[in-house]
NUROVEX-529945 format. One record per residue (C-alpha): x negated, y, z negated; residue in one letter. Coordinates in steps of 0.5 Angstrom, whole numbers, always signed. Each point is the difference from the previous one (the first is absolute). Last residue first. Example, Ala and Ser with C-alpha at 12.3 -4.5 7.8 and 13.67 -1.06 7.14 Angstrom:
<pts>
{xx:-27 yy:-2 zz:-14 mimar:s}
{xx:+2 yy:-7 zz:-2 mimar:a}
</pts>
This chain:
<pts>
{xx:-50 yy:+13 zz:-49 mimar:f}
{xx:-5 yy:+1 zz:-3 mimar:a}
{xx:-6 yy:-5 zz:+3 mimar:w}
{xx:-7 yy:+3 zz:-1 mimar:q}
{xx:-4 yy:+5 zz:+4 mimar:g}
{xx:-3 yy:+3 zz:-5 mimar:k}
{xx:+4 yy:+6 zz:+1 mimar:i}
{xx:+6 yy:-4 zz:+0 mimar:c}
{xx:-1 yy:-2 zz:-8 mimar:i}
{xx:-1 yy:+7 zz:-2 mimar:s}
{xx:+7 yy:+2 zz:+4 mimar:t}
{xx:+3 yy:-5 zz:-4 mimar:l}
{xx:-3 yy:+3 zz:-7 mimar:y}
{xx:+2 yy:+6 zz:+2 mimar:f}
{xx:+7 yy:-2 zz:+1 mimar:l}
{xx:+1 yy:-4 zz:-5 mimar:l}
{xx:-3 yy:+7 zz:-5 mimar:a}
{xx:+5 yy:+3 zz:+3 mimar:t}
{xx:+6 yy:-5 zz:-1 mimar:s}
{xx:-1 yy:-1 zz:-7 mimar:a}
{xx:+0 yy:+7 zz:-2 mimar:t}
{xx:+5 yy:+2 zz:+5 mimar:i}
{xx:+4 yy:-6 zz:-3 mimar:w}
{xx:-1 yy:+1 zz:-7 mimar:v}
{xx:+2 yy:+7 zz:+0 mimar:a}
{xx:+6 yy:-1 zz:+3 mimar:k}
{xx:+2 yy:-6 zz:-4 mimar:s}
{xx:-1 yy:+5 zz:-7 mimar:i}
{xx:+4 yy:+6 zz:+3 mimar:k}
{xx:+5 yy:-4 zz:+2 mimar:s}
{xx:+4 yy:-1 zz:+6 mimar:k}
{xx:-5 yy:-5 zz:+4 mimar:l}
{xx:+5 yy:-4 zz:+3 mimar:v}
{xx:+3 yy:+5 zz:+5 mimar:q}
{xx:-7 yy:+2 zz:+2 mimar:a}
{xx:-1 yy:-7 zz:+2 mimar:l}
{xx:+7 yy:-2 zz:+3 mimar:i}
{xx:-3 yy:+7 zz:+5 mimar:i}
{xx:-6 yy:-3 zz:+1 mimar:f}
{xx:+3 yy:-7 zz:+2 mimar:f}
{xx:+4 yy:+4 zz:+5 mimar:p}
{xx:-6 yy:+2 zz:+4 mimar:p}
{xx:-2 yy:-8 zz:+2 mimar:l}
{xx:-6 yy:+1 zz:+5 mimar:s}
{xx:-5 yy:+1 zz:-6 mimar:l}
{xx:+4 yy:-6 zz:-4 mimar:i}
{xx:-5 yy:-4 zz:+6 mimar:y}
{xx:-6 yy:+3 zz:-3 mimar:r}
{xx:+1 yy:-4 zz:-7 mimar:p}
{xx:+3 yy:-6 zz:+3 mimar:a}
{xx:-6 yy:-1 zz:+5 mimar:s}
{xx:+0 yy:-8 zz:+0 mimar:l}
{xx:+6 yy:-5 zz:-1 mimar:v}
{xx:-1 yy:-6 zz:+3 mimar:f}
{xx:+5 yy:-5 zz:+1 mimar:g}
{xx:+5 yy:+7 zz:+3 mimar:t}
{xx:+6 yy:+2 zz:-2 mimar:s}
{xx:-3 yy:+6 zz:-5 mimar:t}
{xx:-2 yy:+4 zz:+5 mimar:f}
{xx:+6 yy:+0 zz:+5 mimar:l}
{xx:+5 yy:+0 zz:-7 mimar:i}
{xx:-2 yy:+6 zz:-4 mimar:v}
{xx:+1 yy:+4 zz:+8 mimar:g}
{xx:+7 yy:-2 zz:+1 mimar:l}
{xx:+1 yy:+1 zz:-8 mimar:l}
{xx:-3 yy:+7 zz:+1 mimar:y}
{xx:+4 yy:+1 zz:+7 mimar:y}
{xx:+7 yy:-1 zz:-4 mimar:i}
{xx:-2 yy:+4 zz:-6 mimar:a}
{xx:-2 yy:+6 zz:+5 mimar:y}
{xx:+6 yy:+0 zz:+4 mimar:s}
{xx:+4 yy:-2 zz:-6 mimar:l}
{xx:-2 yy:+7 zz:-3 mimar:r}
{xx:-3 yy:+0 zz:-7 mimar:i}
{xx:+5 yy:+3 zz:-5 mimar:k}
{xx:-5 yy:-3 zz:-6 mimar:f}
{xx:+7 yy:-1 zz:-4 mimar:k}
{xx:+3 yy:-4 zz:+6 mimar:k}
{xx:-5 yy:-6 zz:-1 mimar:y}
{xx:-2 yy:-2 zz:+7 mimar:f}
{xx:-7 yy:+1 zz:+0 mimar:a}
{xx:+0 yy:-2 zz:-6 mimar:l}
{xx:+2 yy:-7 zz:+2 mimar:p}
{xx:-7 yy:+0 zz:+4 mimar:v}
{xx:-4 yy:+3 zz:-5 mimar:f}
{xx:-1 yy:-7 zz:-3 mimar:i}
{xx:-2 yy:-2 zz:+7 mimar:w}
{xx:-6 yy:+4 zz:+1 mimar:a}
{xx:-2 yy:-1 zz:-8 mimar:i}
{xx:-1 yy:-7 zz:+2 mimar:t}
{xx:-4 yy:+1 zz:+6 mimar:s}
{xx:-4 yy:+5 zz:-2 mimar:a}
{xx:-1 yy:-4 zz:-6 mimar:i}
{xx:-2 yy:-6 zz:+4 mimar:a}
{xx:-5 yy:+4 zz:+5 mimar:e}
{xx:-3 yy:+4 zz:-7 mimar:a}
{xx:-1 yy:-7 zz:-3 mimar:f}
{xx:-5 yy:-3 zz:+6 mimar:g}
{xx:-3 yy:+7 zz:+1 mimar:v}
{xx:-2 yy:+0 zz:-8 mimar:f}
{xx:-3 yy:-7 zz:+0 mimar:i}
{xx:-3 yy:+3 zz:+6 mimar:r}
{xx:-4 yy:+4 zz:-4 mimar:y}
{xx:-4 yy:-6 zz:-2 mimar:d}
{xx:+0 yy:-2 zz:-8 mimar:g}
{xx:+5 yy:-4 zz:+0 mimar:w}
{xx:-3 yy:-5 zz:+5 mimar:n}
{xx:+4 yy:-6 zz:+0 mimar:k}
{xx:+6 yy:+2 zz:+3 mimar:s}
{xx:+6 yy:-3 zz:-3 mimar:l}
{xx:+5 yy:+6 zz:-2 mimar:i}
{xx:-2 yy:+4 zz:+7 mimar:a}
{xx:+2 yy:-7 zz:+4 mimar:v}
{xx:+6 yy:-2 zz:-3 mimar:r}
{xx:+2 yy:+8 zz:-1 mimar:w}
{xx:-1 yy:+1 zz:+8 mimar:s}
{xx:+4 yy:-7 zz:+0 mimar:q}
{xx:+6 yy:+1 zz:-3 mimar:y}
{xx:+1 yy:+8 zz:+3 mimar:i}
{xx:-1 yy:-5 zz:+8 mimar:s}
{xx:+5 yy:-6 zz:-3 mimar:q}
{xx:+5 yy:+6 zz:-2 mimar:w}
{xx:+0 yy:+4 zz:+6 mimar:p}
{xx:+2 yy:-6 zz:+4 mimar:f}
{xx:-6 yy:-2 zz:+5 mimar:a}
{xx:-1 yy:+3 zz:+8 mimar:f}
{xx:-7 yy:-1 zz:+2 mimar:s}
{xx:-5 yy:+6 zz:-1 mimar:k}
{xx:-7 yy:-4 zz:+0 mimar:q}
{xx:-4 yy:+6 zz:+4 mimar:w}
{xx:-4 yy:-4 zz:+6 mimar:h}
{xx:+6 yy:-6 zz:+1 mimar:d}
{xx:+7 yy:+3 zz:-2 mimar:r}
{xx:-1 yy:+7 zz:+2 mimar:l}
{xx:-4 yy:-2 zz:+6 mimar:i}
{xx:+7 yy:-4 zz:+2 mimar:k}
{xx:+3 yy:+5 zz:-1 mimar:q}
{xx:-3 yy:+6 zz:+3 mimar:f}
{xx:+0 yy:-4 zz:+7 mimar:a}
{xx:+8 yy:+2 zz:+1 mimar:f}
{xx:-1 yy:+3 zz:+7 mimar:p}
{xx:-4 yy:-5 zz:+1 mimar:d}
{xx:-4 yy:+1 zz:+7 mimar:k}
{xx:-6 yy:+1 zz:-5 mimar:y}
{xx:-2 yy:+7 zz:+1 mimar:v}
{xx:+6 yy:+3 zz:+5 mimar:s}
{xx:+5 yy:-4 zz:-4 mimar:y}
{xx:-3 yy:+2 zz:-7 mimar:n}
{xx:+1 yy:+7 zz:+3 mimar:i}
{xx:+7 yy:-1 zz:+2 mimar:l}
{xx:+2 yy:-2 zz:-6 mimar:m}
{xx:-2 yy:+6 zz:-4 mimar:y}
{xx:+3 yy:+4 zz:+6 mimar:i}
{xx:+6 yy:-4 zz:-1 mimar:s}
{xx:+1 yy:+2 zz:-7 mimar:i}
{xx:-1 yy:+7 zz:+1 mimar:s}
{xx:+5 yy:+0 zz:+5 mimar:l}
{xx:+5 yy:-5 zz:-4 mimar:t}
{xx:-1 yy:+6 zz:-6 mimar:f}
{xx:+2 yy:+6 zz:+5 mimar:f}
{xx:+6 yy:-4 zz:+3 mimar:l}
{xx:+2 yy:-1 zz:-7 mimar:v}
{xx:+0 yy:+6 zz:-3 mimar:l}
{xx:+3 yy:+3 zz:+6 mimar:t}
{xx:+6 yy:-5 zz:+0 mimar:l}
{xx:+1 yy:+3 zz:-8 mimar:i}
{xx:+0 yy:+7 zz:+4 mimar:k}
{xx:+5 yy:-2 zz:+5 mimar:t}
{xx:+5 yy:-3 zz:-5 mimar:a}
{xx:+0 yy:+7 zz:-3 mimar:r}
{xx:-3 yy:+2 zz:-7 mimar:k}
{xx:+6 yy:-2 zz:-6 mimar:r}
{xx:-5 yy:+3 zz:-5 mimar:k}
{xx:-1 yy:-6 zz:-3 mimar:k}
{xx:+0 yy:-4 zz:+7 mimar:l}
{xx:-6 yy:+3 zz:+0 mimar:f}
{xx:-3 yy:-1 zz:-5 mimar:e}
{xx:+2 yy:-7 zz:+0 mimar:i}
{xx:-3 yy:-1 zz:+7 mimar:g}
{xx:-6 yy:+4 zz:-3 mimar:l}
{xx:-2 yy:-6 zz:-5 mimar:s}
{xx:+2 yy:-6 zz:+5 mimar:p}
{xx:-5 yy:+3 zz:+5 mimar:l}
{xx:-4 yy:+2 zz:-5 mimar:l}
{xx:-2 yy:-7 zz:-2 mimar:f}
{xx:-4 yy:-1 zz:+7 mimar:i}
{xx:-5 yy:+5 zz:-3 mimar:g}
{xx:-2 yy:-5 zz:-6 mimar:f}
{xx:-5 yy:-3 zz:+7 mimar:p}
{xx:-4 yy:+6 zz:-1 mimar:r}
{xx:-2 yy:+6 zz:+5 mimar:t}
{xx:+4 yy:-2 zz:+7 mimar:l}
{xx:+7 yy:-1 zz:-5 mimar:n}
{xx:-3 yy:+7 zz:-3 mimar:a}
{xx:+0 yy:+3 zz:+7 mimar:l}
{xx:+7 yy:-3 zz:+2 mimar:s}
{xx:+3 yy:+4 zz:-7 mimar:s}
{xx:-3 yy:+6 zz:+2 mimar:f}
{xx:+4 yy:+0 zz:+7 mimar:l}
{xx:+6 yy:-3 zz:-3 mimar:g}
{xx:-1 yy:+6 zz:-5 mimar:s}
{xx:-1 yy:+5 zz:+5 mimar:l}
{xx:+7 yy:-3 zz:+4 mimar:i}
{xx:+3 yy:+1 zz:-7 mimar:p}
{xx:-2 yy:+8 zz:-1 mimar:k}
{xx:+6 yy:+3 zz:-5 mimar:k}
{xx:+0 yy:-6 zz:-5 mimar:d}
{xx:-5 yy:-5 zz:+2 mimar:s}
{xx:-6 yy:+5 zz:+1 mimar:t}
{xx:-3 yy:-1 zz:-9 mimar:f}
{xx:+2 yy:-7 zz:+2 mimar:f}
{xx:-4 yy:-2 zz:+6 mimar:s}
{xx:-6 yy:+5 zz:-3 mimar:l}
{xx:+0 yy:-2 zz:-6 mimar:c}
{xx:-2 yy:-7 zz:+2 mimar:f}
{xx:-4 yy:+2 zz:+6 mimar:l}
{xx:-5 yy:+4 zz:-5 mimar:l}
{xx:+0 yy:-7 zz:-4 mimar:f}
{xx:-2 yy:-3 zz:+5 mimar:f}
{xx:-5 yy:+4 zz:+2 mimar:l}
{xx:-3 yy:+0 zz:-7 mimar:s}
{xx:+0 yy:-8 zz:+0 mimar:e}
{xx:-4 yy:+0 zz:+7 mimar:p}
{xx:-7 yy:-2 zz:-3 mimar:y}
{xx:-7 yy:+3 zz:+1 mimar:s}
{xx:+0 yy:+3 zz:-6 mimar:s}
{xx:+4 yy:+6 zz:-3 mimar:s}
{xx:+7 yy:-4 zz:-2 mimar:f}
{xx:-4 yy:-6 zz:-2 mimar:f}
{xx:-2 yy:+4 zz:-6 mimar:y}
{xx:+7 yy:-1 zz:-3 mimar:s}
{xx:-2 yy:-6 zz:-2 mimar:t}
{xx:+1 yy:+1 zz:-7 mimar:p}
{xx:+6 yy:+5 zz:+0 mimar:f}
{xx:-2 yy:+7 zz:-1 mimar:i}
{xx:+2 yy:+4 zz:+6 mimar:a}
{xx:+6 yy:-4 zz:+0 mimar:m}
{xx:+2 yy:+1 zz:-8 mimar:l}
{xx:-1 yy:+7 zz:+2 mimar:l}
{xx:+5 yy:+1 zz:+6 mimar:v}
{xx:+5 yy:-3 zz:-5 mimar:t}
{xx:-2 yy:+5 zz:-5 mimar:f}
{xx:+1 yy:+6 zz:+5 mimar:s}
{xx:+7 yy:-3 zz:+2 mimar:s}
{xx:+3 yy:-1 zz:-8 mimar:f}
{xx:-3 yy:+7 zz:-1 mimar:k}
{xx:+3 yy:+3 zz:+5 mimar:e}
{xx:+6 yy:-4 zz:-1 mimar:s}
{xx:+4 yy:-5 zz:+4 mimar:y}
{xx:+4 yy:-2 zz:+6 mimar:d}
{xx:-3 yy:+4 zz:+6 mimar:l}
{xx:-5 yy:+2 zz:-4 mimar:r}
{xx:-3 yy:-7 zz:+1 mimar:l}
{xx:-1 yy:+1 zz:+8 mimar:l}
{xx:-3 yy:+6 zz:-1 mimar:k}
{xx:-5 yy:-3 zz:-5 mimar:y}
{xx:-1 yy:-6 zz:+5 mimar:f}
{xx:-2 yy:+6 zz:+5 mimar:f}
{xx:-5 yy:+3 zz:-3 mimar:i}
{xx:-3 yy:-7 zz:-2 mimar:g}
{xx:+0 yy:-2 zz:+6 mimar:a}
{xx:-4 yy:+6 zz:+4 mimar:l}
{xx:-5 yy:+0 zz:-6 mimar:i}
{xx:-1 yy:-8 zz:+2 mimar:f}
{xx:+1 yy:+1 zz:+7 mimar:a}
{xx:-5 yy:+6 zz:+0 mimar:i}
{xx:-5 yy:-6 zz:-4 mimar:n}
{xx:+2 yy:-6 zz:+5 mimar:s}
{xx:-1 yy:+4 zz:+6 mimar:v}
{xx:-6 yy:+2 zz:-2 mimar:l}
{xx:-4 yy:-5 zz:-3 mimar:i}
{xx:+2 yy:-3 zz:+7 mimar:s}
{xx:-3 yy:+5 zz:+4 mimar:s}
{xx:-7 yy:+0 zz:-6 mimar:i}
{xx:+0 yy:-8 zz:+3 mimar:l}
{xx:+1 yy:+0 zz:+7 mimar:s}
{xx:-6 yy:+7 zz:+1 mimar:n}
{xx:+1 yy:+4 zz:+6 mimar:n}
{xx:+4 yy:+5 zz:-4 mimar:i}
{xx:+4 yy:+3 zz:+6 mimar:i}
{xx:+2 yy:-6 zz:+4 mimar:l}
{xx:-1 yy:-4 zz:-7 mimar:n}
{xx:+6 yy:+3 zz:-2 mimar:f}
{xx:+5 yy:-3 zz:+6 mimar:i}
{xx:-4 yy:-7 zz:-2 mimar:k}
{xx:+2 yy:+0 zz:-7 mimar:i}
{xx:+7 yy:+1 zz:+2 mimar:l}
{xx:+0 yy:-5 zz:+4 mimar:i}
{xx:-3 yy:-5 zz:-5 mimar:p}
{xx:+6 yy:+3 zz:-4 mimar:y}
{xx:+5 yy:-2 zz:+4 mimar:f}
{xx:-3 yy:-7 zz:+3 mimar:p}
{xx:+3 yy:-6 zz:-5 mimar:l}
{xx:-5 yy:-4 zz:-3 mimar:f}
{xx:+2 yy:-7 zz:+1 mimar:v}
{xx:-4 yy:+0 zz:+7 mimar:i}
{xx:-7 yy:+1 zz:-4 mimar:f}
{xx:-1 yy:-8 zz:+0 mimar:n}
{xx:-3 yy:+0 zz:+8 mimar:a}
{xx:-4 yy:+5 zz:-4 mimar:e}
{xx:-4 yy:-7 zz:-3 mimar:d}
{xx:-2 yy:-2 zz:+7 mimar:g}
{xx:+4 yy:+1 zz:+6 mimar:q}
{xx:+7 yy:+2 zz:+1 mimar:n}
{xx:-1 yy:+8 zz:+0 mimar:a}
{xx:+4 yy:+6 zz:-2 mimar:y}
{xx:-2 yy:+6 zz:+1 mimar:g}
{xx:-8 yy:+3 zz:-1 mimar:n}
{xx:-1 yy:+6 zz:-4 mimar:e}
{xx:+6 yy:+1 zz:-3 mimar:s}
{xx:+1 yy:-8 zz:-1 mimar:l}
{xx:-7 yy:+0 zz:-3 mimar:y}
{xx:+1 yy:+6 zz:-5 mimar:i}
{xx:+7 yy:-4 zz:-2 mimar:y}
{xx:-4 yy:-7 zz:-1 mimar:h}
{xx:-5 yy:+4 zz:-4 mimar:q}
{xx:+5 yy:+3 zz:-5 mimar:g}
{xx:+3 yy:-7 zz:-1 mimar:d}
{xx:-6 yy:-2 zz:-5 mimar:w}
{xx:-4 yy:+7 zz:-1 mimar:h}
{xx:-2 yy:+5 zz:+3 mimar:n}
{xx:+3 yy:+6 zz:-5 mimar:s}
{xx:-3 yy:-1 zz:-6 mimar:f}
{xx:-7 yy:+3 zz:+0 mimar:d}
{xx:+2 yy:+5 zz:+6 mimar:l}
{xx:+3 yy:+6 zz:-3 mimar:i}
{xx:-6 yy:+0 zz:-5 mimar:g}
{xx:-2 yy:-2 zz:-7 mimar:g}
{xx:+6 yy:-4 zz:-1 mimar:a}
{xx:+2 yy:+4 zz:-7 mimar:y}
{xx:-1 yy:+7 zz:+4 mimar:i}
{xx:+4 yy:-3 zz:+6 mimar:f}
{xx:+5 yy:-3 zz:-5 mimar:l}
{xx:+1 yy:+7 zz:-4 mimar:a}
{xx:+1 yy:+4 zz:+7 mimar:l}
{xx:+6 yy:-5 zz:+2 mimar:r}
{xx:+3 yy:+1 zz:-7 mimar:s}
{xx:-1 yy:+7 zz:+0 mimar:f}
{xx:+4 yy:+1 zz:+7 mimar:i}
{xx:+6 yy:-4 zz:-2 mimar:l}
{xx:+1 yy:+3 zz:-6 mimar:i}
{xx:-1 yy:+7 zz:+1 mimar:v}
{xx:+4 yy:+0 zz:+7 mimar:l}
{xx:+5 yy:-3 zz:-5 mimar:v}
{xx:-1 yy:+7 zz:-5 mimar:k}
{xx:+1 yy:+4 zz:+6 mimar:k}
{xx:+6 yy:-4 zz:+2 mimar:l}
{xx:+3 yy:+3 zz:-7 mimar:m}
</pts>
């Protein structure tokens, strides 16, 4: 069955690259350019580059390491992302096999590979790296808790969602009756990763919390209750004046993705679905994070950093008809959004 999973992962990437007309055509857009800049120049405190402090450092570091051999930052970023994607898919399958059947596990990997925004897994973004680190953190939590702490701390230096691995893995450790020293090691790893990022902020801005101000002032990320944010997303989409513009689709996508994410929250705790409590807690906290802002943006992409979403989705799609409809619609949306991305237009 693992061979089938590999075929799914590799074929999904080849199909995207062939459709795009080349590996580079949709890889260097929006935040991808910022990560490449950081890999080449590091953090800065002047110009527009001063706003890049909000992008966490581990992905740019890996690009820089690959670039020592490749000598092309864009290609290095694509290699990091796609290698991480293949490995993430493999370990996601192995992680699922601990709780579910082979058939269900491979189907869940398929849902992840063809999700409408899964092209981000193959572009110059850290989503696939974070997905891999998430899977490795849980996969090693049983027999190698120290290694699990290392992977989770690296995830914390890759995407903001990484911070929620601390309580989630803590639940895993307690469930498996790990000694207090193992839990303390996990906490120390997270403290170290947070300290590293705060130290970067201080070295660049002389302020360990500089990222907070930049998130608020430049990226319009300020706290709001989730229901306020989702209501505002629907309001913006419905009141859009140009229904012929592709941006109306983007507007609705933000609202729909945020709404579905919350609908899935109680399903994460539904006993019949047999989802680990640690996964459910991580999913809940992740959804709260990306919807607790006055300006919801990139919601369909943020879902890629919430692996339990795909477990819930696979549980929901029980009938053959629902599976066929979703696979068809998801694949069509994936190629549609990829075509928008190729043109350099906003696609989350």
